[in-house]
Rosetta silent file (secondary structure, phi, psi, omega in degrees, C-alpha in Angstrom):
SEQUENCE: MRGFVVSAAVGAIILVAQGSKTVEAQNGRWENAQSISEVAGACSVTSEAVDCWTLTGKHDEKLSELVKAYYLVNDQTLPIRLGMKNRYIVTKMTSKEMNRGGNNGQFSTLNGGYLNQCGSLYRNGGPTYTWYHVPTDQGTTKVSIQLQTTTAIDSVKDLELKVGSTTAVGDGELKITAISDYKMPPPQNGFVTNGFGMNAQPQYKWKIDIAKKGLADDLTIYFSGFDLKHLPISLIDDKGNLIAIDPNTQSYMPQRPGRFYPNFTINAKPDHYEVLSQVPPSKIGFLRVNANASTKVIFRDILLDAAP
SCORE:     score description
SCORE:     0.000 S_00000001
   1 L     0.000  131.897 -173.764  128.093   95.424   93.783 S_00000001
   2 L  -104.250  -13.986 -179.015  127.795   97.153   97.118 S_00000001
   3 E  -153.950  154.639 -175.791  124.029   97.221   97.716 S_00000001
   4 E  -138.193  138.755  179.587  120.919   95.407   96.602 S_00000001
   5 E  -126.530  136.975  177.713  117.268   96.323   96.294 S_00000001
   6 E  -122.234  129.529  178.191  114.436   93.911   95.519 S_00000001
   7 E  -149.830  158.504  175.809  111.013   95.066   94.372 S_00000001
   8 E  -110.714  136.143 -179.519  108.019   93.873   92.410 S_00000001
   9 E  -122.030  145.620  177.073  106.534   96.039   89.684 S_00000001
  10 L   -60.863  125.348  178.640  103.194   95.766   87.931 S_00000001
  11 L    97.167  -11.014  179.536  103.837   94.101   84.577 S_00000001
  12 E  -168.659  161.698  170.119  107.225   92.593   85.455 S_00000001
  13 E   -96.923  125.171 -177.606  109.468   91.287   88.199 S_00000001
  14 E  -112.418  126.218  174.631  112.235   93.785   88.819 S_00000001
  15 E  -119.375  127.724 -175.070  115.475   92.836   90.554 S_00000001
  16 E  -120.486  121.329  174.064  117.957   95.622   91.095 S_00000001
  17 E  -109.790  116.426 -169.722  121.623   95.102   91.916 S_00000001
  18 E  -107.967  138.067  170.667  123.181   98.461   92.698 S_00000001
  19 L  -144.543  165.709 -177.740  126.747   99.711   92.605 S_00000001
  20 L  -159.141  152.183  171.011  128.290  103.134   92.158 S_00000001
  21 E  -118.058  157.554 -178.151  131.606  104.897   91.772 S_00000001
  22 E  -117.171  132.092  178.282  132.504  108.329   93.131 S_00000001
  23 E  -130.790  160.732  178.191  134.383  111.006   91.203 S_00000001
  24 E  -103.209  129.113  173.571  135.350  114.620   91.893 S_00000001
  25 L   -66.408  145.875  178.847  134.148  117.405   89.601 S_00000001
  26 E  -107.385  119.226 -178.607  136.974  119.545   88.252 S_00000001
  27 L    54.454   39.067  177.559  136.435  123.314   88.471 S_00000001
  28 L    73.247   22.820 -174.608  132.717  122.696   88.976 S_00000001
  29 E  -140.876  138.691  173.455  132.389  120.553   85.845 S_00000001
  30 E  -140.244  140.444 -173.718  131.954  116.850   85.070 S_00000001
  31 E  -136.448  139.029  169.263  131.458  115.320   81.642 S_00000001
  32 L  -129.354 -167.567 -174.224  130.582  111.909   80.246 S_00000001
  33 L   -68.113  -23.102 -175.088  129.637  110.644   76.796 S_00000001
  34 L   -98.349  -30.605 -170.475  126.044  111.875   77.084 S_00000001
  35 E  -159.928  170.845  175.706  126.190  115.221   78.875 S_00000001
  36 E  -119.359  127.497 -179.944  128.055  117.942   80.745 S_00000001
  37 E  -115.068  129.482 -176.477  127.122  118.658   84.385 S_00000001
  38 E  -140.045  155.372  162.458  128.213  121.901   86.020 S_00000001
  39 E  -100.471  113.050 -175.401  127.643  124.147   88.990 S_00000001
  40 E   -75.890  -28.808 -179.177  127.242  127.541   87.327 S_00000001
  41 E   159.544 -162.551  179.239  127.415  129.513   90.577 S_00000001
  42 E  -135.275  159.784 -176.077  125.404  130.655   93.565 S_00000001
  43 E  -138.781  152.968  165.946  122.886  133.434   94.168 S_00000001
  44 E  -112.748  124.284 -176.482  121.363  135.609   96.823 S_00000001
  45 E  -122.312  123.383  175.415  117.728  136.381   96.028 S_00000001
  46 L  -127.136  179.376  178.062  115.661  138.955   97.890 S_00000001
  47 L   -69.345  -17.239 -178.210  112.496  140.917   97.117 S_00000001
  48 L   -99.032  -30.476 -171.057  114.704  143.779   95.926 S_00000001
  49 L  -157.571  158.740  171.611  117.474  142.102   93.928 S_00000001
  50 E  -120.185  122.837 -179.629  119.041  138.983   92.484 S_00000001
  51 E  -128.410  117.483 -179.439  122.810  138.743   92.823 S_00000001
  52 E  -118.990  155.806  179.963  124.691  135.730   91.449 S_00000001
  53 E  -144.187  161.037 -178.238  128.389  134.916   91.305 S_00000001
  54 L   -79.561 -178.740  179.150  130.688  132.331   89.761 S_00000001
  55 L   -66.764  -19.011  177.383  132.581  129.593   91.560 S_00000001
  56 L   -93.376    0.006  178.391  135.446  132.032   92.066 S_00000001
  57 L    91.589    2.399 -179.918  133.139  134.611   93.675 S_00000001
  58 L   -78.577  134.002  178.766  133.062  136.988   90.700 S_00000001
  59 E   -57.412  134.508 -176.933  129.706  138.705   90.113 S_00000001
  60 L  -119.491   98.807 -175.564  127.906  137.101   87.164 S_00000001
  61 H   -66.186  -39.241 -178.746  125.491  139.531   85.560 S_00000001
  62 H   -64.572  -42.313  179.293  124.208  137.047   82.966 S_00000001
  63 H   -67.749  -38.406  177.237  123.369  134.449   85.589 S_00000001
  64 H   -60.694  -45.025 -179.355  121.719  137.103   87.751 S_00000001
  65 H   -66.873  -34.432  179.664  119.550  138.242   84.851 S_00000001
  66 H   -64.666  -47.853 -179.726  118.604  134.653   83.993 S_00000001
  67 H   -67.364  -40.732  179.542  117.333  133.909   87.510 S_00000001
  68 H   -61.522  -42.213 -179.654  115.682  137.322   87.771 S_00000001
  69 H   -60.794  -34.839  178.983  113.859  136.821   84.452 S_00000001
  70 H   -61.131  -45.595 -175.984  112.373  133.587   85.749 S_00000001
  71 H   -79.234  -15.818  174.536  110.740  135.303   88.726 S_00000001
  72 H   -71.125  -25.545 -178.153  109.504  138.221   86.661 S_00000001
  73 H  -112.841   -4.286  179.072  107.213  135.830   84.771 S_00000001
  74 L  -122.015  116.145  178.846  106.604  133.218   87.506 S_00000001
  75 L   -80.083   85.301 -172.322  104.571  134.181   90.552 S_00000001
  76 L  -132.852  135.689  179.424  106.452  131.863   92.871 S_00000001
  77 L   -87.883  129.829  178.380  107.423  132.176   96.518 S_00000001
  78 L   -84.511  142.087  177.143  111.039  131.419   97.374 S_00000001
  79 L   -71.984  139.422  178.821  111.783  129.355  100.481 S_00000001
  80 L  -134.538  133.690  173.397  113.463  131.295  103.301 S_00000001
  81 L  -106.336  114.703 -177.909  114.836  129.968  106.587 S_00000001
  82 L   -61.417  137.309  178.912  114.759  132.655  109.270 S_00000001
  83 L    78.809    0.118 -178.566  118.090  133.269  110.959 S_00000001
  84 L  -109.251  162.896  169.385  119.947  131.320  108.269 S_00000001
  85 E   -84.240  114.284 -176.649  122.103  132.327  105.328 S_00000001
  86 E   -99.264  112.359  179.313  119.762  131.619  102.388 S_00000001
  87 E  -127.186  162.066 -177.289  121.587  130.865   99.153 S_00000001
  88 E  -128.751  116.073  179.313  120.605  129.224   95.874 S_00000001
  89 E   -86.193  126.874 -177.395  123.034  126.906   94.056 S_00000001
  90 E  -103.277  122.773  176.564  122.618  127.050   90.267 S_00000001
  91 E  -104.777  155.078 -179.410  123.399  123.937   88.215 S_00000001
  92 E  -132.469  119.332 -177.781  123.810  123.771   84.444 S_00000001
  93 E  -117.853  122.704 -177.243  123.145  120.550   82.549 S_00000001
  94 E  -122.345  121.764  178.785  124.009  120.303   78.853 S_00000001
  95 E   -86.324  146.123  173.551  123.152  117.267   76.763 S_00000001
  96 L   -90.225    0.450  176.486  125.303  116.140   73.877 S_00000001
  97 L  -101.358  143.339 -174.414  122.178  114.733   72.264 S_00000001
  98 L   -62.486  136.944  173.373  119.993  116.985   70.136 S_00000001
  99 L    62.924   29.562  173.482  116.986  118.680   71.777 S_00000001
 100 L  -126.650  139.743 -171.060  117.685  117.392   75.258 S_00000001
 101 L   -79.827  -19.575 -178.730  118.416  119.655   78.175 S_00000001
 102 L   159.307 -161.010 -173.728  120.907  117.574   80.114 S_00000001
 103 L   -72.216  162.587  177.584  121.585  114.630   82.366 S_00000001
 104 L   -97.938   23.876 -175.710  118.959  112.567   84.151 S_00000001
 105 L   -82.346  174.497 -178.247  120.802  112.885   87.449 S_00000001
 106 E  -130.059  124.857  176.604  119.668  114.120   90.843 S_00000001
 107 E   -84.395  147.586  178.151  121.499  116.672   92.997 S_00000001
 108 E  -156.216  176.154  173.240  121.554  116.279   96.776 S_00000001
 109 E   -69.981  170.510 -177.260  123.596  117.125   99.828 S_00000001
 110 L   -62.425  -28.417  178.403  126.793  115.137  100.395 S_00000001
 111 L   -93.132   14.044  177.576  124.973  112.748  102.722 S_00000001
 112 L    86.178    8.738 -179.581  122.186  112.221  100.188 S_00000001
 113 L   -71.481  160.441 -175.365  119.780  114.709  101.756 S_00000001
 114 L   -71.648  136.928  170.551  117.063  116.483   99.811 S_00000001
 115 L  -109.446  128.657 -177.050  117.771  119.763   98.004 S_00000001
 116 E   -78.789  109.504  177.783  114.728  121.987   97.460 S_00000001
 117 E   -75.276  128.235 -175.203  114.483  122.832   93.747 S_00000001
 118 E  -107.167  -22.783 -179.114  113.214  126.390   93.356 S_00000001
 119 E  -172.618  160.913 -179.805  113.240  126.975   89.617 S_00000001
 120 E  -155.072  140.142  178.419  114.418  125.677   86.258 S_00000001
 121 E  -130.143  134.056  178.191  114.914  127.118   82.782 S_00000001
 122 E  -142.490  129.208  173.399  115.422  125.221   79.538 S_00000001
 123 L  -111.234  136.107 -175.102  115.573  126.478   75.986 S_00000001
 124 L   -50.909  123.957  179.332  115.212  123.961   73.164 S_00000001
 125 L    87.045   -5.717 -178.350  118.659  122.790   72.110 S_00000001
 126 L  -113.210 -172.784 -179.895  120.370  124.549   75.026 S_00000001
 127 L   -77.381  165.408  172.896  121.336  123.723   78.606 S_00000001
 128 E  -105.800  123.599  174.515  119.011  123.376   81.568 S_00000001
 129 E  -101.014  130.344  178.878  119.620  125.745   84.481 S_00000001
 130 E  -136.321  139.581  179.220  118.199  124.658   87.828 S_00000001
 131 E  -126.529  146.384 -172.168  118.649  126.260   91.238 S_00000001
 132 E  -125.508  139.782  177.065  118.294  124.785   94.705 S_00000001
 133 E   -75.993  126.265  178.965  117.758  126.391   98.101 S_00000001
 134 E  -128.786   90.151  177.337  120.713  125.738  100.420 S_00000001
 135 E   -79.851  136.643  179.144  120.194  127.283  103.895 S_00000001
 136 E  -138.468  172.466  171.675  123.274  127.322  106.153 S_00000001
 137 L   -63.512  153.172 -176.939  124.506  128.921  109.338 S_00000001
 138 L   -58.575  -31.451 -177.405  125.454  132.574  108.938 S_00000001
 139 L   -83.811   -5.589 -178.680  129.145  131.790  109.378 S_00000001
 140 L   -74.577  130.935 -177.363  129.286  129.111  106.667 S_00000001
 141 L  -108.816  -19.432 -177.743  131.251  130.275  103.610 S_00000001
 142 E  -142.228  151.594  171.994  131.277  127.149  101.405 S_00000001
 143 E  -136.162  161.341  174.868  129.123  124.094  100.744 S_00000001
 144 E  -126.435  144.578  178.288  129.547  120.901   98.745 S_00000001
 145 E  -132.713  170.904  179.218  126.843  118.957   96.906 S_00000001
 146 E  -132.442  155.735  175.716  126.689  115.753   94.904 S_00000001
 147 E  -119.515  124.403  174.166  125.101  114.536   91.680 S_00000001
 148 E  -102.390  117.931 -174.532  123.888  110.945   91.377 S_00000001
 149 E  -134.702  152.261  177.504  123.635  110.039   87.713 S_00000001
 150 E  -127.368  148.128 -179.969  123.179  106.911   85.605 S_00000001
 151 E  -134.979  126.624  177.143  124.165  106.149   82.030 S_00000001
 152 E   -63.773  129.097 -177.095  122.960  103.213   79.938 S_00000001
 153 L  -106.575   -8.628 -173.055  126.009  101.185   78.988 S_00000001
 154 L  -156.536  163.154  172.455  124.472   98.503   76.831 S_00000001
 155 L   -76.855  164.547  179.058  121.442   97.476   74.841 S_00000001
 156 L   -63.811  135.225  178.553  118.813   95.280   76.479 S_00000001
 157 E  -120.220  149.753  175.984  119.913   91.645   76.733 S_00000001
 158 E  -112.999  127.608  179.575  117.867   88.488   77.333 S_00000001
 159 E  -107.038  102.807 -178.343  119.291   85.718   79.537 S_00000001
 160 E   -60.196  137.141 -174.725  117.522   82.464   78.700 S_00000001
 161 L   -84.417   80.549  172.849  116.629   80.589   81.870 S_00000001
 162 L  -154.608  152.599 -179.482  118.688   77.421   81.458 S_00000001
 163 L   -61.939  132.722 -179.634  122.018   76.242   82.824 S_00000001
 164 L    96.226  -12.361  179.494  124.886   77.465   80.664 S_00000001
 165 L   -67.464  137.866 -178.417  123.011   80.459   79.255 S_00000001
 166 E  -133.344  158.675  170.509  125.199   83.599   79.052 S_00000001
 167 E  -152.341  143.966  178.174  124.903   87.247   78.105 S_00000001
 168 E   -80.485  139.593  175.394  127.448   90.047   77.872 S_00000001
 169 E  -132.048  105.947 -174.159  127.001   93.066   80.168 S_00000001
 170 L    59.882 -127.244  177.066  129.389   95.874   79.320 S_00000001
 171 L   -91.988    4.200 -178.130  132.854   94.333   79.419 S_00000001
 172 E  -112.959 -166.173 -174.902  131.657   91.508   81.657 S_00000001
 173 E  -149.327  144.487  169.383  129.411   88.492   81.513 S_00000001
 174 E  -112.671  139.422 -178.692  126.512   86.850   83.353 S_00000001
 175 E  -142.955  129.080  175.343  126.108   83.069   83.210 S_00000001
 176 E   -78.174  118.436 -175.922  123.477   80.784   84.738 S_00000001
 177 E  -104.719  -20.936 -179.966  125.454   78.017   86.443 S_00000001
 178 E  -161.218  145.944  172.511  122.734   76.166   88.372 S_00000001
 179 E  -131.681  120.961 -172.218  118.954   75.953   88.831 S_00000001
 180 E  -144.697  167.224  173.760  117.850   73.981   91.884 S_00000001
 181 E   -71.766  156.135 -179.408  115.118   73.456   94.475 S_00000001
 182 L  -142.362  141.033  179.263  115.219   75.609   97.596 S_00000001
 183 L  -116.777  119.640  179.616  113.652   75.189  101.029 S_00000001
 184 L   -73.180  142.434  170.013  112.814   78.318  103.014 S_00000001
 185 L   -63.987  146.178 -179.893  113.527   78.401  106.739 S_00000001
 186 L   -65.368  137.350  178.250  110.229   78.440  108.683 S_00000001
 187 L   -65.335  148.174 -175.868  109.105   81.991  109.595 S_00000001
 188 L   -64.736  -34.413 -177.420  109.400   82.857  113.270 S_00000001
 189 L   -95.076    4.241  178.062  105.741   83.860  113.620 S_00000001
 190 L    85.026   -1.806 -178.675  104.412   80.953  111.568 S_00000001
 191 L  -130.167  151.182  168.452  103.266   83.190  108.706 S_00000001
 192 L  -117.351  110.343 -174.936  104.757   84.624  105.541 S_00000001
 193 L  -105.468  169.244 -177.722  102.906   87.852  104.781 S_00000001
 194 L  -122.615   16.374 -178.740  103.003   90.222  101.871 S_00000001
 195 L    90.300   -3.265  179.287  102.140   93.523  103.519 S_00000001
 196 L  -119.476   68.586 -179.030   98.386   93.009  103.014 S_00000001
 197 L    70.618 -142.509 -176.132   97.344   91.478  106.335 S_00000001
 198 L  -104.623   30.188  176.348   97.885   87.755  106.754 S_00000001
 199 L   -74.209   98.921 -169.742   97.442   86.791  103.107 S_00000001
 200 L   -62.076  129.737  177.803  100.280   84.233  102.999 S_00000001
 201 L   -75.579  149.374  168.050  102.786   84.735  100.206 S_00000001
 202 L   -58.970  143.456 -178.179  103.943   81.818   98.064 S_00000001
 203 L   -82.577  158.461  172.769  107.259   80.596   99.425 S_00000001
 204 L   -74.911  117.962 -176.164  110.589   80.743   97.641 S_00000001
 205 L  -118.745   -5.974 -177.185  111.046   77.196   96.348 S_00000001
 206 E  -135.318  151.408  179.986  113.707   77.586   93.658 S_00000001
 207 E  -128.106  132.639  178.285  117.225   79.007   93.435 S_00000001
 208 E  -116.793  120.010  177.310  118.976   80.348   90.324 S_00000001
 209 E   -95.390  122.344 -179.455  122.760   80.802   90.497 S_00000001
 210 E  -120.101  109.714  178.566  124.075   83.490   88.139 S_00000001
 211 E   -74.717  142.739  176.434  127.858   83.824   87.918 S_00000001
 212 E  -120.194  135.769 -176.990  129.262   87.291   87.265 S_00000001
 213 E  -138.773  124.078  174.244  132.590   87.847   85.590 S_00000001
 214 L    72.482   18.965  179.464  134.343   91.115   84.794 S_00000001
 215 L   -79.729  136.694  177.948  131.450   93.388   85.838 S_00000001
 216 L   -69.036  149.993 -178.266  132.408   96.939   86.761 S_00000001
 217 L   -68.187  -20.529 -174.832  131.728   98.031   90.349 S_00000001
 218 L   -90.981    9.971 -176.147  129.648  101.024   89.204 S_00000001
 219 E   -83.473  140.445  166.277  126.970   98.973   87.432 S_00000001
 220 E  -112.850  120.546 -173.900  123.310   98.894   88.387 S_00000001
 221 E  -113.106  132.758  179.761  121.688   95.827   86.826 S_00000001
 222 E  -112.745  126.378  174.958  117.936   95.323   86.360 S_00000001
 223 E  -109.993  128.627  176.177  116.490   91.831   85.811 S_00000001
 224 E  -119.380  130.245 -177.592  112.899   91.526   84.524 S_00000001
 225 E   -86.632  134.205  178.317  111.155   88.159   84.440 S_00000001
 226 E  -127.952  148.006 -177.793  109.294   87.008   81.286 S_00000001
 227 E   -85.038 -172.529 -176.239  107.294   83.847   80.692 S_00000001
 228 L   -68.707  -18.600  177.655  107.589   81.260   77.911 S_00000001
 229 L   -94.876   10.732  179.766  105.389   83.406   75.650 S_00000001
 230 L    66.870   29.784  176.736  107.748   86.378   76.142 S_00000001
 231 L  -105.647  145.956  178.508  105.164   88.204   78.286 S_00000001
 232 E   -60.517  139.669  176.138  106.063   89.987   81.546 S_00000001
 233 L   -81.664  117.661 -172.040  105.385   87.950   84.684 S_00000001
 234 L  -118.189  -41.351 -177.865  102.848   89.995   86.658 S_00000001
 235 L  -137.101  148.254  176.265  100.687   87.799   88.916 S_00000001
 236 E  -135.876  163.117  174.287  100.966   84.327   90.424 S_00000001
 237 L   -92.582 -172.095 -174.136   98.760   82.063   92.529 S_00000001
 238 L   -71.019   -9.033  176.438   99.654   80.614   95.945 S_00000001
 239 L  -105.291    4.557  179.153  101.722   77.844   94.329 S_00000001
 240 L    89.415    1.776  178.423  103.713   80.201   92.108 S_00000001
 241 L   -73.659  147.067 -177.170  101.802   79.401   88.933 S_00000001
 242 E   -73.385  142.083  173.559  101.342   82.303   86.518 S_00000001
 243 L  -107.422  123.788 -177.734   97.998   84.067   86.276 S_00000001
 244 L   -66.117  143.665 -179.380   97.186   85.303   82.789 S_00000001
 245 L  -115.864  132.308  173.982   96.597   89.042   82.456 S_00000001
 246 L   -72.149  117.615 -177.964   94.228   90.659   80.009 S_00000001
 247 L   -56.270  -25.419 -178.175   96.443   93.191   78.136 S_00000001
 248 L   -78.858  -15.403 -177.152   93.502   95.591   77.989 S_00000001
 249 L  -129.482   14.753 -172.777   93.126   95.708   81.783 S_00000001
 250 L   -70.262  -12.825  176.730   96.605   94.904   83.083 S_00000001
 251 L   -70.997  -15.411  178.581   97.023   98.406   84.522 S_00000001
 252 L  -122.401   98.704 -176.219   94.531   97.361   87.221 S_00000001
 253 L  -132.076   78.484 -176.001   95.649   94.152   88.879 S_00000001
 254 L   -64.802  138.014  173.645   94.602   94.135   92.542 S_00000001
 255 L   -83.669  123.946 -178.262   96.434   91.787   94.832 S_00000001
 256 L  -146.850  173.670 -177.778   93.837   89.754   96.731 S_00000001
 257 L   -50.009  127.015 -179.100   93.565   86.256   98.205 S_00000001
 258 L    88.931   -6.149  178.683   94.927   83.784   95.683 S_00000001
 259 L  -130.474  131.040 -174.152   96.604   86.511   93.592 S_00000001
 260 E  -139.955  145.763  167.463  100.070   87.837   94.338 S_00000001
 261 L   -76.486  125.555 -176.446  102.684   90.121   92.881 S_00000001
 262 L   -72.422  148.845  178.240  105.685   87.824   92.427 S_00000001
 263 L  -127.991  149.989  167.417  108.937   88.539   94.244 S_00000001
 264 E  -119.343  158.025  170.466  112.529   87.447   93.881 S_00000001
 265 E  -125.707  133.976  178.439  115.266   87.781   96.480 S_00000001
 266 E  -106.149  124.468  168.926  118.915   88.294   95.553 S_00000001
 267 E  -102.319  116.724 -175.430  121.707   87.034   97.798 S_00000001
 268 E   -85.873  126.388  174.187  124.912   88.711   96.667 S_00000001
 269 L  -115.308  163.072 -177.883  128.081   86.652   96.689 S_00000001
 270 L   -56.421  -35.437 -174.743  131.573   87.813   95.638 S_00000001
 271 L  -120.423    2.588  179.997  131.431   86.008   92.290 S_00000001
 272 E  -161.739  169.542  173.128  127.736   85.301   91.707 S_00000001
 273 E  -108.539  138.759  167.438  124.116   86.064   92.567 S_00000001
 274 E  -103.329  113.627 -178.105  121.771   83.606   94.262 S_00000001
 275 E  -104.611  116.435  178.367  118.274   84.428   93.024 S_00000001
 276 E   -93.025  132.453 -171.424  115.428   82.909   95.043 S_00000001
 277 E  -123.203  139.625  169.646  112.213   82.486   93.067 S_00000001
 278 L   -87.007  -16.394 -175.707  108.543   81.969   93.902 S_00000001
 279 L   -98.518  131.293  178.225  107.917   81.105   90.254 S_00000001
 280 L   -56.682  133.100  179.464  108.817   77.635   88.941 S_00000001
 281 H   -55.872  -28.611 -179.881  111.831   77.931   86.593 S_00000001
 282 H   -66.820  -16.374  179.506  109.892   75.872   84.030 S_00000001
 283 H   -96.312   -7.513 -178.360  107.461   78.817   83.771 S_00000001
 284 E  -100.257  123.054  179.216  110.166   81.457   83.224 S_00000001
 285 E   -80.808  -47.439 -178.922  111.367   81.904   79.660 S_00000001
 286 E  -163.015  163.057  170.301  114.138   84.426   80.268 S_00000001
 287 E  -105.042  125.319  176.458  115.405   87.268   82.402 S_00000001
 288 E   -86.707  132.030 -173.065  115.722   90.579   80.584 S_00000001
 289 E  -115.237  125.044  170.328  118.874   92.438   81.614 S_00000001
 290 E  -118.896  142.668 -179.012  119.391   96.205   81.592 S_00000001
 291 E  -133.671  133.347  174.895  122.607   97.775   82.866 S_00000001
 292 E  -123.573  145.623  169.732  123.459  101.343   83.836 S_00000001
 293 E   -88.410  124.180 -177.405  126.703  102.847   85.020 S_00000001
 294 E  -107.090  126.836 -176.257  125.971  104.741   88.240 S_00000001
 295 E  -130.443  134.740  173.750  128.248  107.626   89.205 S_00000001
 296 E  -104.478  119.000 -177.119  128.273  109.952   92.198 S_00000001
 297 E  -107.677  126.550 -178.287  129.892  113.287   91.311 S_00000001
 298 E   -99.561  124.423  174.267  131.108  115.564   94.129 S_00000001
 299 E  -107.762  108.006 -170.681  131.063  119.347   93.607 S_00000001
 300 E  -100.035  151.986  165.897  133.136  120.781   96.437 S_00000001
 301 E    55.598   53.655  175.544  133.548  124.157   98.090 S_00000001
 302 E   -79.567  124.722 -176.570  130.879  126.255   96.352 S_00000001
 303 E   -69.156  132.217 -179.726  131.233  129.845   97.598 S_00000001
 304 L   -95.480    0.365  177.006  128.185  131.155   99.442 S_00000001
 305 L  -141.243  146.651  176.294  129.195  134.809   99.147 S_00000001
 306 L   -72.189  153.917  176.868  130.492  136.943   96.303 S_00000001
 307 L   -68.607  147.153  179.649  134.038  138.241   96.508 S_00000001
 308 L   -58.004    0.000    0.000  134.330  141.845   97.809 S_00000001
């Protein structure tokens, strides 16, 4: 795992351990078990005409008509950068599952920058076409973009919170090897805050060691905390004790003095995770584990002009 994010969500404690692998699209196409991701081509769109071309620069009349048809029925203003070469990269996402338009991925620039989505077309049972505004200098002839996508690799697993408990994750395994007390270093300013003024957060008092074995580098793993009654852990008091939530009103759970959204912190080690907890382990029934394979797909050298 190369990066880690920790967050608290209403209705559960979410711990996210992120990893990713990078692959190169071949001839503008990448495929996995769930879907096919492609760059269909690029377009120049003006008030007078729509002109699209393939990855080889050949004029593509069908793609031109598809984009043109969208704007004939949608009163939508296209973004234009003055003094720039304004082009629109068209992606095509095809799902291998019935009645789904394609992958759940997100296109961006190679450095992860935002791409402005300008339009999208989907017909039931067919692919989804989406186009993005890509302004460049007038002399630029090619651009490259990336797709960040995730694929569920396993069914949801529950890891009982006791030493020796194990669960399979893909071809690997997670195992709780130790549960112990933990003492936080004193904060430099004398306070531990939670982002809401000086309302002191409960301290991390417990540590859970989870060994990892045989996990792929591209996995993103989500841990959700559940109590002994198999209910999501949502609120705690200043000592880490659970606060019961009325299921009929749990969508509105304001954090206020004496009530806190619980947090965990993950310290990543080469062979295990150290999970620091504000909640007593005796109050946690299990950690629910979800795993996705995260892949970054590079689409290189998309032509910004049609061939003569």
